[in-house]
LUMMARMAR-353489 format. One record per residue (C-alpha): residue number from 1; x, y, z. Coordinates in steps of 0.001 Angstrom, whole numbers, plus 500000, padded with zeros to 6 digits. Example, Ala and Ser with C-alpha at 12.3 -4.5 7.8 and 13.67 -1.06 7.14 Angstrom:
// residues 2
{n = 1; xx = 512300; yy = 495500; zz = 507800}
{n = 2; xx = 513670; yy = 498940; zz = 507140}
***
This chain:
// residues 341
{n = 1; xx = 713214; yy = 917077; zz = 043969}
{n = 2; xx = 709746; yy = 916657; zz = 045407}
{n = 3; xx = 707775; yy = 919150; zz = 043361}
{n = 4; xx = 704769; yy = 918327; zz = 041204}
{n = 5; xx = 706384; yy = 919968; zz = 038182}
{n = 6; xx = 709603; yy = 917924; zz = 038433}
{n = 7; xx = 707871; yy = 914608; zz = 039066}
{n = 8; xx = 705391; yy = 915072; zz = 036219}
{n = 9; xx = 708142; yy = 915922; zz = 033742}
{n = 10; xx = 710237; yy = 912911; zz = 034800}
{n = 11; xx = 707172; yy = 910661; zz = 034650}
{n = 12; xx = 706530; yy = 911794; zz = 031083}
{n = 13; xx = 710130; yy = 911118; zz = 030065}
{n = 14; xx = 710337; yy = 907586; zz = 031476}
{n = 15; xx = 706944; yy = 906674; zz = 030006}
{n = 16; xx = 708862; yy = 906318; zz = 026740}
{n = 17; xx = 710035; yy = 902695; zz = 026960}
{n = 18; xx = 713232; yy = 903435; zz = 025048}
{n = 19; xx = 714180; yy = 906142; zz = 027548}
{n = 20; xx = 712965; yy = 904417; zz = 030710}
{n = 21; xx = 715347; yy = 901490; zz = 030355}
{n = 22; xx = 718351; yy = 903805; zz = 029944}
{n = 23; xx = 718023; yy = 905246; zz = 033466}
{n = 24; xx = 720493; yy = 903448; zz = 035727}
{n = 25; xx = 720868; yy = 906037; zz = 038513}
{n = 26; xx = 718251; yy = 908345; zz = 040002}
{n = 27; xx = 719368; yy = 911365; zz = 042038}
{n = 28; xx = 716717; yy = 913061; zz = 044176}
{n = 29; xx = 717680; yy = 916494; zz = 045454}
{n = 30; xx = 716587; yy = 917620; zz = 048896}
{n = 31; xx = 715699; yy = 921080; zz = 047537}
{n = 32; xx = 712538; yy = 922355; zz = 049205}
{n = 33; xx = 710597; yy = 925455; zz = 050145}
{n = 34; xx = 710579; yy = 926429; zz = 053814}
{n = 35; xx = 707785; yy = 927993; zz = 055866}
{n = 36; xx = 709487; yy = 931382; zz = 055599}
{n = 37; xx = 711071; yy = 932503; zz = 052307}
{n = 38; xx = 714867; yy = 932904; zz = 052394}
{n = 39; xx = 716492; yy = 936311; zz = 052735}
{n = 40; xx = 719049; yy = 935426; zz = 050057}
{n = 41; xx = 719129; yy = 932785; zz = 047367}
{n = 42; xx = 720176; yy = 929416; zz = 048815}
{n = 43; xx = 722774; yy = 927610; zz = 046762}
{n = 44; xx = 723687; yy = 923921; zz = 046679}
{n = 45; xx = 727209; yy = 923132; zz = 047854}
{n = 46; xx = 728737; yy = 922714; zz = 044402}
{n = 47; xx = 727436; yy = 926035; zz = 043059}
{n = 48; xx = 728362; yy = 927895; zz = 046255}
{n = 49; xx = 731941; yy = 926621; zz = 045936}
{n = 50; xx = 732069; yy = 927741; zz = 042305}
{n = 51; xx = 730623; yy = 931221; zz = 042773}
{n = 52; xx = 729369; yy = 932445; zz = 046130}
{n = 53; xx = 728471; yy = 935811; zz = 044549}
{n = 54; xx = 725481; yy = 934191; zz = 042835}
{n = 55; xx = 723385; yy = 935058; zz = 045916}
{n = 56; xx = 721337; yy = 938166; zz = 045227}
{n = 57; xx = 718714; yy = 940316; zz = 046882}
{n = 58; xx = 715399; yy = 938596; zz = 046340}
{n = 59; xx = 712074; yy = 939813; zz = 045052}
{n = 60; xx = 709729; yy = 937195; zz = 046501}
{n = 61; xx = 706259; yy = 936692; zz = 045060}
{n = 62; xx = 704747; yy = 935759; zz = 048417}
{n = 63; xx = 701411; yy = 934609; zz = 047010}
{n = 64; xx = 703067; yy = 932291; zz = 044490}
{n = 65; xx = 705598; yy = 931125; zz = 047087}
{n = 66; xx = 702832; yy = 930129; zz = 049518}
{n = 67; xx = 700975; yy = 928346; zz = 046724}
{n = 68; xx = 703965; yy = 926184; zz = 045792}
{n = 69; xx = 704829; yy = 925599; zz = 049458}
{n = 70; xx = 701299; yy = 924303; zz = 050092}
{n = 71; xx = 701515; yy = 922109; zz = 046987}
{n = 72; xx = 704879; yy = 920703; zz = 048120}
{n = 73; xx = 703476; yy = 919798; zz = 051535}
{n = 74; xx = 700289; yy = 918333; zz = 050078}
{n = 75; xx = 702338; yy = 916240; zz = 047661}
{n = 76; xx = 703980; yy = 914450; zz = 050587}
{n = 77; xx = 701100; yy = 914473; zz = 053084}
{n = 78; xx = 698581; yy = 913049; zz = 050601}
{n = 79; xx = 700834; yy = 910285; zz = 049281}
{n = 80; xx = 700669; yy = 911710; zz = 045765}
{n = 81; xx = 704432; yy = 912229; zz = 045672}
{n = 82; xx = 704994; yy = 908563; zz = 046523}
{n = 83; xx = 702488; yy = 907601; zz = 043821}
{n = 84; xx = 704298; yy = 909686; zz = 041192}
{n = 85; xx = 707641; yy = 908200; zz = 042199}
{n = 86; xx = 706229; yy = 904658; zz = 042187}
{n = 87; xx = 705099; yy = 905144; zz = 038607}
{n = 88; xx = 708508; yy = 906507; zz = 037639}
{n = 89; xx = 710462; yy = 903657; zz = 039260}
{n = 90; xx = 708126; yy = 901059; zz = 037751}
{n = 91; xx = 709207; yy = 902279; zz = 034314}
{n = 92; xx = 712929; yy = 902336; zz = 035087}
{n = 93; xx = 713580; yy = 898617; zz = 035401}
{n = 94; xx = 717345; yy = 899041; zz = 034980}
{n = 95; xx = 717711; yy = 901593; zz = 037782}
{n = 96; xx = 720299; yy = 900192; zz = 040209}
{n = 97; xx = 721297; yy = 903283; zz = 042214}
{n = 98; xx = 719275; yy = 905867; zz = 044111}
{n = 99; xx = 720919; yy = 908926; zz = 045656}
{n = 100; xx = 719365; yy = 911548; zz = 047940}
{n = 101; xx = 721731; yy = 914511; zz = 048295}
{n = 102; xx = 722182; yy = 918288; zz = 048179}
{n = 103; xx = 725228; yy = 918501; zz = 045926}
{n = 104; xx = 723614; yy = 919922; zz = 042819}
{n = 105; xx = 720862; yy = 922271; zz = 041745}
{n = 106; xx = 717915; yy = 919932; zz = 041279}
{n = 107; xx = 715930; yy = 919705; zz = 038091}
{n = 108; xx = 712905; yy = 921962; zz = 038608}
{n = 109; xx = 714632; yy = 924413; zz = 040954}
{n = 110; xx = 714865; yy = 926982; zz = 038163}
{n = 111; xx = 711126; yy = 926655; zz = 037555}
{n = 112; xx = 710424; yy = 927465; zz = 041223}
{n = 113; xx = 712848; yy = 930401; zz = 041043}
{n = 114; xx = 710893; yy = 931859; zz = 038132}
{n = 115; xx = 707541; yy = 931286; zz = 039806}
{n = 116; xx = 708360; yy = 932390; zz = 043363}
{n = 117; xx = 711428; yy = 934612; zz = 043136}
{n = 118; xx = 713682; yy = 932252; zz = 045130}
{n = 119; xx = 715435; yy = 928971; zz = 044620}
{n = 120; xx = 714398; yy = 926186; zz = 047010}
{n = 121; xx = 716869; yy = 925551; zz = 049805}
{n = 122; xx = 719013; yy = 922470; zz = 050381}
{n = 123; xx = 719709; yy = 923371; zz = 054019}
{n = 124; xx = 718344; yy = 921013; zz = 056691}
{n = 125; xx = 719242; yy = 923278; zz = 059588}
{n = 126; xx = 715638; yy = 923956; zz = 060597}
{n = 127; xx = 712998; yy = 921763; zz = 062158}
{n = 128; xx = 710528; yy = 922176; zz = 059280}
{n = 129; xx = 713300; yy = 921187; zz = 056857}
{n = 130; xx = 714011; yy = 918010; zz = 058834}
{n = 131; xx = 710275; yy = 917249; zz = 058859}
{n = 132; xx = 710216; yy = 917705; zz = 055092}
{n = 133; xx = 713151; yy = 915365; zz = 054474}
{n = 134; xx = 711666; yy = 912741; zz = 056808}
{n = 135; xx = 708447; yy = 912740; zz = 054764}
{n = 136; xx = 710439; yy = 912712; zz = 051520}
{n = 137; xx = 712547; yy = 909715; zz = 052608}
{n = 138; xx = 709403; yy = 907856; zz = 053640}
{n = 139; xx = 707844; yy = 908593; zz = 050240}
{n = 140; xx = 710966; yy = 907247; zz = 048533}
{n = 141; xx = 710821; yy = 903996; zz = 050504}
{n = 142; xx = 707095; yy = 903601; zz = 049871}
{n = 143; xx = 707794; yy = 903998; zz = 046146}
{n = 144; xx = 710754; yy = 901613; zz = 046208}
{n = 145; xx = 708629; yy = 899008; zz = 047980}
{n = 146; xx = 705626; yy = 899400; zz = 045682}
{n = 147; xx = 707666; yy = 899415; zz = 042464}
{n = 148; xx = 709780; yy = 896387; zz = 043367}
{n = 149; xx = 713031; yy = 897934; zz = 042126}
{n = 150; xx = 716092; yy = 895853; zz = 043030}
{n = 151; xx = 718552; yy = 898561; zz = 044019}
{n = 152; xx = 722244; yy = 897834; zz = 044412}
{n = 153; xx = 723342; yy = 901267; zz = 045647}
{n = 154; xx = 721616; yy = 903629; zz = 048104}
{n = 155; xx = 723162; yy = 906924; zz = 049212}
{n = 156; xx = 721596; yy = 909435; zz = 051621}
{n = 157; xx = 723975; yy = 912256; zz = 052477}
{n = 158; xx = 724641; yy = 915996; zz = 052459}
{n = 159; xx = 727748; yy = 917993; zz = 051610}
{n = 160; xx = 730488; yy = 918634; zz = 054208}
{n = 161; xx = 729582; yy = 921268; zz = 056775}
{n = 162; xx = 725829; yy = 921039; zz = 056215}
{n = 163; xx = 723437; yy = 919196; zz = 058542}
{n = 164; xx = 722534; yy = 915702; zz = 057316}
{n = 165; xx = 719236; yy = 913951; zz = 057961}
{n = 166; xx = 717974; yy = 913246; zz = 061449}
{n = 167; xx = 717815; yy = 909573; zz = 062509}
{n = 168; xx = 714049; yy = 910104; zz = 062716}
{n = 169; xx = 713967; yy = 910204; zz = 058914}
{n = 170; xx = 715057; yy = 906572; zz = 058656}
{n = 171; xx = 713037; yy = 905243; zz = 061602}
{n = 172; xx = 710196; yy = 904166; zz = 059256}
{n = 173; xx = 708339; yy = 901971; zz = 061797}
{n = 174; xx = 706253; yy = 900317; zz = 059090}
{n = 175; xx = 709441; yy = 898751; zz = 057698}
{n = 176; xx = 710070; yy = 896580; zz = 060745}
{n = 177; xx = 707917; yy = 893574; zz = 059776}
{n = 178; xx = 708435; yy = 894169; zz = 056068}
{n = 179; xx = 711226; yy = 892894; zz = 053863}
{n = 180; xx = 712098; yy = 895444; zz = 051210}
{n = 181; xx = 712284; yy = 894269; zz = 047580}
{n = 182; xx = 715943; yy = 895339; zz = 047528}
{n = 183; xx = 716921; yy = 893996; zz = 050960}
{n = 184; xx = 718933; yy = 891193; zz = 049378}
{n = 185; xx = 720183; yy = 893085; zz = 046311}
{n = 186; xx = 721608; yy = 896204; zz = 047998}
{n = 187; xx = 725398; yy = 895939; zz = 048164}
{n = 188; xx = 726424; yy = 899551; zz = 048869}
{n = 189; xx = 725036; yy = 902012; zz = 051437}
{n = 190; xx = 726235; yy = 905558; zz = 052126}
{n = 191; xx = 724562; yy = 907219; zz = 055100}
{n = 192; xx = 725168; yy = 910612; zz = 056724}
{n = 193; xx = 723398; yy = 911142; zz = 060048}
{n = 194; xx = 722742; yy = 914223; zz = 062190}
{n = 195; xx = 723828; yy = 913575; zz = 065778}
{n = 196; xx = 722966; yy = 916949; zz = 067307}
{n = 197; xx = 720681; yy = 917467; zz = 070288}
{n = 198; xx = 718056; yy = 919584; zz = 068535}
{n = 199; xx = 715727; yy = 916662; zz = 067945}
{n = 200; xx = 713422; yy = 914628; zz = 070134}
{n = 201; xx = 715424; yy = 911393; zz = 070205}
{n = 202; xx = 717386; yy = 910363; zz = 073278}
{n = 203; xx = 721095; yy = 909448; zz = 072889}
{n = 204; xx = 720345; yy = 905814; zz = 073722}
{n = 205; xx = 717523; yy = 905651; zz = 071153}
{n = 206; xx = 718825; yy = 906968; zz = 067860}
{n = 207; xx = 721830; yy = 904582; zz = 067502}
{n = 208; xx = 719335; yy = 901706; zz = 067583}
{n = 209; xx = 717393; yy = 903340; zz = 064752}
{n = 210; xx = 720536; yy = 903698; zz = 062637}
{n = 211; xx = 721644; yy = 900121; zz = 063308}
{n = 212; xx = 718196; yy = 898701; zz = 062623}
{n = 213; xx = 718059; yy = 900548; zz = 059301}
{n = 214; xx = 721463; yy = 899226; zz = 058210}
{n = 215; xx = 720579; yy = 895662; zz = 059188}
{n = 216; xx = 717687; yy = 895709; zz = 056718}
{n = 217; xx = 720387; yy = 895071; zz = 054109}
{n = 218; xx = 722307; yy = 891874; zz = 054974}
{n = 219; xx = 724015; yy = 891680; zz = 051557}
{n = 220; xx = 725945; yy = 894927; zz = 051978}
{n = 221; xx = 729544; yy = 894768; zz = 050825}
{n = 222; xx = 730277; yy = 898488; zz = 051211}
{n = 223; xx = 729158; yy = 900695; zz = 054110}
{n = 224; xx = 730047; yy = 904362; zz = 054528}
{n = 225; xx = 728883; yy = 906094; zz = 057725}
{n = 226; xx = 729258; yy = 909831; zz = 058316}
{n = 227; xx = 728122; yy = 911752; zz = 061384}
{n = 228; xx = 727636; yy = 915485; zz = 061961}
{n = 229; xx = 728550; yy = 916704; zz = 064503}
{n = 230; xx = 730960; yy = 914086; zz = 065780}
{n = 231; xx = 729193; yy = 911065; zz = 067249}
{n = 232; xx = 729848; yy = 910638; zz = 070974}
{n = 233; xx = 731524; yy = 907492; zz = 072395}
{n = 234; xx = 728433; yy = 906039; zz = 074080}
{n = 235; xx = 726396; yy = 906323; zz = 070880}
{n = 236; xx = 729093; yy = 904769; zz = 068710}
{n = 237; xx = 729555; yy = 902019; zz = 071302}
{n = 238; xx = 725911; yy = 901001; zz = 070834}
{n = 239; xx = 726344; yy = 900860; zz = 067056}
{n = 240; xx = 729650; yy = 898965; zz = 067177}
{n = 241; xx = 728210; yy = 896305; zz = 069489}
{n = 242; xx = 725066; yy = 895681; zz = 067434}
{n = 243; xx = 726364; yy = 895945; zz = 063878}
{n = 244; xx = 727141; yy = 892750; zz = 062003}
{n = 245; xx = 726942; yy = 892476; zz = 058211}
{n = 246; xx = 728004; yy = 889015; zz = 056995}
{n = 247; xx = 729365; yy = 890105; zz = 053571}
{n = 248; xx = 730944; yy = 893444; zz = 054466}
{n = 249; xx = 734181; yy = 894079; zz = 052548}
{n = 250; xx = 734634; yy = 897868; zz = 052687}
{n = 251; xx = 733945; yy = 900079; zz = 055718}
{n = 252; xx = 734365; yy = 903867; zz = 055823}
{n = 253; xx = 733784; yy = 905801; zz = 059063}
{n = 254; xx = 733911; yy = 909574; zz = 059439}
{n = 255; xx = 733519; yy = 912069; zz = 062294}
{n = 256; xx = 733516; yy = 909679; zz = 065237}
{n = 257; xx = 734614; yy = 909874; zz = 068864}
{n = 258; xx = 735007; yy = 906412; zz = 070372}
{n = 259; xx = 737317; yy = 903998; zz = 072152}
{n = 260; xx = 739884; yy = 901920; zz = 070338}
{n = 261; xx = 738193; yy = 898868; zz = 071825}
{n = 262; xx = 734923; yy = 899704; zz = 070069}
{n = 263; xx = 736654; yy = 899996; zz = 066700}
{n = 264; xx = 738523; yy = 896757; zz = 067370}
{n = 265; xx = 735245; yy = 895020; zz = 068230}
{n = 266; xx = 733628; yy = 896265; zz = 065035}
{n = 267; xx = 736565; yy = 895160; zz = 062883}
{n = 268; xx = 736820; yy = 891757; zz = 064581}
{n = 269; xx = 733143; yy = 891064; zz = 063989}
{n = 270; xx = 733814; yy = 891377; zz = 060253}
{n = 271; xx = 737334; yy = 889947; zz = 060038}
{n = 272; xx = 736227; yy = 887029; zz = 057842}
{n = 273; xx = 735193; yy = 889358; zz = 054999}
{n = 274; xx = 736632; yy = 892830; zz = 055638}
{n = 275; xx = 739206; yy = 893950; zz = 053055}
{n = 276; xx = 739307; yy = 897750; zz = 053205}
{n = 277; xx = 738846; yy = 900172; zz = 056108}
{n = 278; xx = 739000; yy = 903962; zz = 056036}
{n = 279; xx = 738690; yy = 906185; zz = 059116}
{n = 280; xx = 738507; yy = 909957; zz = 058783}
{n = 281; xx = 738229; yy = 912534; zz = 061584}
{n = 282; xx = 738117; yy = 909841; zz = 064260}
{n = 283; xx = 739056; yy = 910710; zz = 067844}
{n = 284; xx = 740009; yy = 907874; zz = 070190}
{n = 285; xx = 739418; yy = 908604; zz = 073850}
{n = 286; xx = 742153; yy = 907347; zz = 076168}
{n = 287; xx = 739946; yy = 905054; zz = 078270}
{n = 288; xx = 739460; yy = 901909; zz = 076233}
{n = 289; xx = 742425; yy = 901451; zz = 073929}
{n = 290; xx = 744771; yy = 903635; zz = 071905}
{n = 291; xx = 745754; yy = 903953; zz = 068261}
{n = 292; xx = 748772; yy = 901775; zz = 068962}
{n = 293; xx = 746655; yy = 898957; zz = 070402}
{n = 294; xx = 744172; yy = 899322; zz = 067550}
{n = 295; xx = 746909; yy = 899076; zz = 064925}
{n = 296; xx = 748394; yy = 896089; zz = 066730}
{n = 297; xx = 745046; yy = 894288; zz = 066581}
{n = 298; xx = 744704; yy = 895099; zz = 062894}
{n = 299; xx = 748211; yy = 893776; zz = 062190}
{n = 300; xx = 747772; yy = 890576; zz = 064192}
{n = 301; xx = 744145; yy = 889665; zz = 063553}
{n = 302; xx = 742901; yy = 891167; zz = 060312}
{n = 303; xx = 743935; yy = 890544; zz = 056728}
{n = 304; xx = 743162; yy = 893932; zz = 055237}
{n = 305; xx = 744230; yy = 894927; zz = 051762}
{n = 306; xx = 743985; yy = 898606; zz = 052726}
{n = 307; xx = 743704; yy = 900614; zz = 055951}
{n = 308; xx = 743476; yy = 904404; zz = 055627}
{n = 309; xx = 743709; yy = 906975; zz = 058444}
{n = 310; xx = 743056; yy = 910676; zz = 057808}
{n = 311; xx = 742696; yy = 913640; zz = 060173}
{n = 312; xx = 742512; yy = 911462; zz = 063278}
{n = 313; xx = 743170; yy = 912228; zz = 066938}
{n = 314; xx = 743864; yy = 910800; zz = 070390}
{n = 315; xx = 741973; yy = 912700; zz = 073080}
{n = 316; xx = 741540; yy = 915594; zz = 070617}
{n = 317; xx = 745268; yy = 915821; zz = 069887}
{n = 318; xx = 746624; yy = 915199; zz = 066403}
{n = 319; xx = 748246; yy = 911868; zz = 065674}
{n = 320; xx = 750876; yy = 911087; zz = 063101}
{n = 321; xx = 751258; yy = 907485; zz = 061992}
{n = 322; xx = 754843; yy = 906730; zz = 060996}
{n = 323; xx = 756175; yy = 903706; zz = 059160}
{n = 324; xx = 755961; yy = 901968; zz = 055806}
{n = 325; xx = 754431; yy = 898892; zz = 054223}
{n = 326; xx = 757130; yy = 896572; zz = 055535}
{n = 327; xx = 757365; yy = 897815; zz = 059125}
{n = 328; xx = 754707; yy = 898075; zz = 061752}
{n = 329; xx = 753754; yy = 901774; zz = 061971}
{n = 330; xx = 754140; yy = 903784; zz = 065153}
{n = 331; xx = 751864; yy = 906532; zz = 066382}
{n = 332; xx = 753007; yy = 910017; zz = 067313}
{n = 333; xx = 750605; yy = 912266; zz = 069215}
{n = 334; xx = 750964; yy = 915985; zz = 068560}
{n = 335; xx = 749391; yy = 918488; zz = 070973}
{n = 336; xx = 747939; yy = 921048; zz = 068609}
{n = 337; xx = 745700; yy = 922700; zz = 071183}
{n = 338; xx = 742703; yy = 922583; zz = 068858}
{n = 339; xx = 739523; yy = 920942; zz = 070085}
{n = 340; xx = 738074; yy = 918721; zz = 067382}
{n = 341; xx = 734294; yy = 918610; zz = 066960}
***
């Protein structure tokens, strides 16, 4: 997490050459202090699932809380956080994977709990939280660029049911003329994107940001895209038309509303390399192709080793795909009456 205490401790650990070379994966938690202290202890997804009773009435030390909040903000605004992280990554020459998530209680969260009376939150549901994560992501990319680490895996996501990052966080305008040190080495990207209307970006703007970010990595073999709430057809259309990754072998899509034609277009663009496709919580709108036409195109044109469909719909009605490995599957639409979002 982006706290001075956590970064200093990690910097001290990796300064030992014997330890620095053993770090192969770095996980950065999105834990942070918000402008207003929480009313109850925030818990990361994993701990909440294990024991939701861990939330207690809080005794906030407001003076200490404000001090650490100011230090957190200064760490990112001044560039000091990026400098700390650059030094850390420069010592971890074998680091091949970097993950930004909210799944676990970050190292250093307990320290802040003792000092302030509250754990930092992992919730990005507020504007100041989205501003924090945007600055944190920028600091990470500054550090990755300065350190020259050749990443192979990059994951930026949040747990199910919690808001992911805004597209603004990956806009990074200074990246446009710059080739990242790991542009050619990155082979796997997992990205969860907030598609709500609480931000300043227009619907025709943010899909371009997402596509442009992905296209920084032409050597990708695995791409996983998640949206929350469900991406609307016009936004996914823009992504499907612009996205082409010459080595893509595995594609996972989740929480999408689109036409069958847009999915077909995306799959066709990658038919020379694509081996595995997984779609989860995908709703096909009637205008522009159906599940049956999509499956027909996959059967006739693609040579997939695996195609997985889970929790998918046609015009917000459940579908059931029937068949086996030797027969072309059929699609049954079940009117459940539930609106899928």
